[in-house]
C-alpha positions in Angstrom: -241.3 -170.2 -6.0 -238.2 -172.0 -7.3 -238.4 -170.2 -10.6 -238.6 -166.8 -8.9 -235.5 -167.6 -6.8 -233.6 -168.6 -9.9 -234.6 -165.4 -11.7 -233.6 -163.3 -8.7 -230.2 -165.0 -8.6 -229.6 -164.5 -12.3 -230.6 -160.8 -11.9 -228.2 -160.3 -9.0 -225.4 -162.0 -10.9 -226.0 -159.7 -14.0 -225.9 -156.6 -11.8 -222.6 -157.6 -10.2 -221.1 -158.5 -13.5 -222.0 -155.1 -15.0 -220.4 -153.4 -12.0 -217.3 -155.4 -12.3 -217.1 -154.6 -16.0 -217.6 -150.9 -15.2 -214.8 -150.9 -12.7 -212.4 -152.6 -15.1 -213.2 -150.1 -17.8 -212.8 -147.0 -15.6 -209.7 -148.1 -13.8 -211.5 -148.8 -10.5 -213.3 -145.4 -10.2 -216.7 -146.2 -11.6 -218.5 -145.9 -8.3 -216.6 -142.7 -7.0 -218.4 -139.4 -6.8 -217.2 -136.5 -8.9 -216.4 -134.5 -5.8 -213.5 -136.8 -5.2 -211.8 -135.5 -8.3 -212.9 -131.9 -8.1 -210.5 -129.2 -9.5 -208.2 -127.5 -7.0 -205.2 -125.2 -7.0 -201.8 -126.1 -5.5 -200.3 -123.5 -3.0 -199.1 -120.4 -4.8 -200.4 -121.6 -8.2 -201.5 -119.0 -10.7 -205.2 -118.3 -11.4 -206.9 -116.2 -14.0 -210.0 -116.0 -11.9 -208.8 -113.3 -9.6 -207.5 -109.9 -10.7 -204.1 -110.3 -8.9 -203.5 -113.7 -10.6 -203.1 -115.6 -7.3 -205.1 -118.7 -6.5 -204.1 -118.6 -2.8 -206.1 -115.8 -1.3 -204.7 -113.5 1.4 -206.5 -113.1 4.7 -208.7 -110.1 5.1 -207.3 -107.5 7.5 -208.5 -108.2 11.0 -209.1 -111.9 10.4 -207.9 -114.1 13.3 -208.1 -117.8 14.0 -209.1 -119.2 17.3 -206.7 -118.3 20.1 -204.9 -115.8 17.9 -204.8 -112.2 19.0 -205.1 -109.0 17.0 -201.8 -107.4 16.1 -202.8 -104.2 17.9 -203.2 -106.2 21.2 -200.1 -105.3 23.4 -199.8 -108.9 24.5 -199.1 -109.9 20.9 -196.6 -107.2 19.9 -195.6 -105.1 22.9 -196.6 -101.9 21.0 -198.9 -99.2 22.3 -202.3 -98.4 20.8 -200.9 -95.0 19.8 -198.1 -96.7 17.8 -200.6 -98.8 15.9 -202.7 -95.8 15.3 -199.8 -94.1 13.6 -199.1 -97.3 11.7 -202.7 -97.5 10.4 -202.7 -93.8 9.6 -200.3 -94.3 6.7 -200.7 -96.9 4.0 -197.4 -98.8 3.7 -196.5 -99.4 0.1 -196.1 -102.9 -1.2 -192.4 -102.2 -2.1 -191.3 -99.4 0.2 -188.3 -97.5 -1.0 -186.9 -97.4 2.5 -187.5 -100.8 4.0 -185.4 -100.2 7.2 -185.6 -97.3 9.6 -181.9 -96.5 9.2 -182.5 -95.5 5.6 -185.6 -93.5 6.5 -183.5 -91.5 9.0 -180.8 -90.9 6.5 -183.2 -89.1 4.2 -184.9 -87.4 7.2 -188.4 -88.1 6.0 -190.9 -87.8 8.9 -193.6 -89.8 7.1 -191.3 -92.7 6.4 -190.3 -92.7 10.1 -194.0 -92.7 11.1 -194.7 -95.6 8.7 -192.0 -97.9 10.2 -193.6 -99.2 13.4 -191.8 -100.7 16.4 -188.3 -99.2 16.0 -186.7 -97.6 19.1 -186.5 -94.2 17.5 -187.6 -92.2 20.6 -186.1 -91.8 24.0 -188.7 -93.6 26.2 -187.9 -91.2 29.1 -188.8 -88.2 26.9 -192.4 -87.2 27.8 -192.6 -85.1 24.6 -192.1 -88.0 22.3 -194.7 -90.6 21.3 -194.8 -93.9 23.2 -193.8 -96.8 21.0 -193.6 -99.7 23.5 -195.7 -100.4 26.5 -194.2 -99.8 29.9 -196.5 -102.2 31.7 -197.2 -105.9 31.4 -200.5 -106.6 29.6 -201.7 -108.8 32.5 -201.1 -109.0 36.2 -197.9 -111.0 37.0 -198.5 -113.6 39.7 -196.0 -115.7 41.7 -196.9 -118.7 39.4 -196.1 -116.5 36.4 -192.7 -115.7 37.8 -192.0 -119.4 38.3 -193.1 -120.2 34.8 -190.9 -117.3 33.5 -187.9 -118.7 35.5 -188.5 -122.1 34.0 -188.7 -120.8 30.4 -185.8 -118.5 30.9 -183.6 -121.4 32.1 -184.6 -123.4 29.0 -184.4 -120.8 26.3 -182.3 -117.8 27.6 -179.8 -118.9 30.2 -177.7 -120.8 27.7 -176.6 -117.4 26.2 -177.5 -114.8 28.8 -176.5 -116.8 31.8 -178.5 -117.8 34.8 -177.9 -114.4 36.4 -178.6 -112.5 33.2 -175.1 -111.1 32.9 -174.5 -112.4 29.4 -172.1 -115.2 30.4 -174.0 -118.4 29.5 -172.6 -121.7 28.2 -172.9 -120.7 24.6 -170.9 -117.5 25.3 -168.2 -119.7 27.0 -167.8 -121.5 23.8 -166.9 -118.4 21.8 -170.3 -117.2 20.6 -171.2 -113.5 20.5 -171.4 -111.8 23.9 -175.1 -111.1 24.8 -176.0 -107.8 26.4 -176.0 -108.0 30.2 -179.3 -107.1 31.9 -177.3 -105.4 34.7 -175.3 -102.2 34.8 -172.7 -103.6 37.1 -170.9 -106.9 37.5 -172.8 -109.6 39.4 -169.9 -112.0 40.0 -166.4 -111.3 41.1 -164.9 -113.1 38.1 -167.1 -111.6 35.5 -165.1 -110.7 32.3 -164.4 -107.0 31.7 -165.9 -105.3 28.6 -163.6 -105.2 25.6 -164.6 -101.6 25.2 -165.4 -100.1 28.6 -166.7 -96.9 27.0 -169.7 -98.9 25.7 -171.0 -99.3 29.3 -172.3 -102.4 30.9 -176.0 -103.3 30.4 -176.7 -100.7 27.7 -179.4 -101.6 25.3 -177.8 -102.1 21.9 -181.0 -101.3 20.0 -181.5 -97.9 21.7 -177.9 -97.1 21.5 -178.0 -97.6 17.8 -180.7 -95.0 17.6 -178.7 -92.5 19.7 -180.3 -93.3 23.1 -177.9 -95.2 25.3 -180.3 -96.5 27.9 -179.6 -99.3 30.5 -181.5 -102.5 30.0 -183.3 -102.0 33.3 -184.8 -98.8 31.9 -186.0 -99.9 28.5 -189.8 -100.5 28.2 -190.9 -104.1 28.7 -192.5 -103.9 25.2 -189.1 -103.4 23.6 -187.7 -106.6 25.3 -190.8 -108.4 24.1 -190.1 -107.3 20.5 -186.5 -108.5 20.7 -187.5 -111.9 22.0 -190.2 -112.1 19.3 -188.2 -110.9 16.3 -184.6 -111.4 17.4 -181.8 -108.9 17.3 -178.2 -109.2 16.0 -176.9 -112.6 16.8 -180.1 -113.5 18.8 -182.7 -115.4 16.7 -186.5 -115.0 16.9 -188.2 -117.1 19.6 -191.8 -116.4 18.4 -192.2 -120.0 17.2 -190.8 -121.7 20.3 -192.3 -119.5 23.1 -196.0 -118.5 23.1 -196.6 -114.8 23.7 -197.8 -115.1 27.3 -194.7 -117.0 28.2 -192.5 -114.3 26.6 -194.1 -111.8 29.0 -193.4 -114.1 31.9 -189.8 -114.5 30.9 -189.5 -110.7 30.8 -191.1 -110.5 34.3 -188.4 -112.9 35.6 -185.7 -110.8 33.9 -187.0 -107.8 35.8 -186.7 -109.8 39.0 -183.1 -110.6 38.1 -182.4 -106.9 37.6 -184.1 -106.0 40.9 -182.1 -108.7 42.7 -178.9 -106.8 41.8 -180.0 -103.2 41.9 -182.7 -102.8 44.5 -182.1 -100.5 47.5 -182.1 -102.8 50.5 -183.9 -100.2 52.5 -186.9 -100.5 50.2 -187.3 -104.2 50.7 -190.1 -105.7 52.8 -189.0 -106.3 56.4 -189.1 -110.1 56.0 -187.0 -110.0 52.8 -184.6 -107.6 54.3 -184.2 -109.9 57.3 -183.3 -112.7 55.1 -180.8 -110.5 53.2 -179.2 -109.4 56.4 -178.9 -113.0 57.6 -177.1 -113.8 54.4 -174.5 -111.1 55.0 -176.2 -108.1 53.3 -176.0 -107.0 49.7 -172.9 -108.1 47.8 
């Protein structure tokens, strides 16, 4: 029995010695599986395996990750289904010769115009023209949504557009570009006059650029969503900071700001009109 134990001890020692020797010869990787050192490509590295030479593969069209929405869903873009239908009807070239709609209009090419989606190229009040942006919110707006929109507006928008939406926020007070007012008339007695009165107060700069001077309270909500998402002029994109549902709630609160300044008091509910009368009537 003692001899068996001694043999077992010697066998165990030999096994451990061989393992230690193997580790020293292989730099400490003798017991690792090959899958730990499997070949891989770094991001954007070339590959001769695929015809296009790219190792990083693009997503197939229509692929979405969990909680992501399809691009054709109005809640994600603010565009109508008809607009996406026109976009899918034409194959957009990899390197378009007219990357912006302004150039497309200069050459007066209808197909290039149809290929460029989301540009305010039509008067939204013209029933003979295709609808580009949705006019309605993609979900029912509740009181809680308005409160959330007010909170998000105060955080992200009021610094430039002002708490009343007249474009006189703290950033503007420090000399930054003047944002477009959401209102067509002054909302405070000391509001600064326009440098060029002919421009009109509260006129959408995007639609005006395209020859349709429309007040901000008449532009489709989908257009405002696109501006918040992509930015415009001196305004940056807020797609990374504000989730899509919150962008819609902010827009709903902007509509409330507009209604607070332009609504006919006679059309208000009796209880609201009573509060307004008690405060001295509309200013």
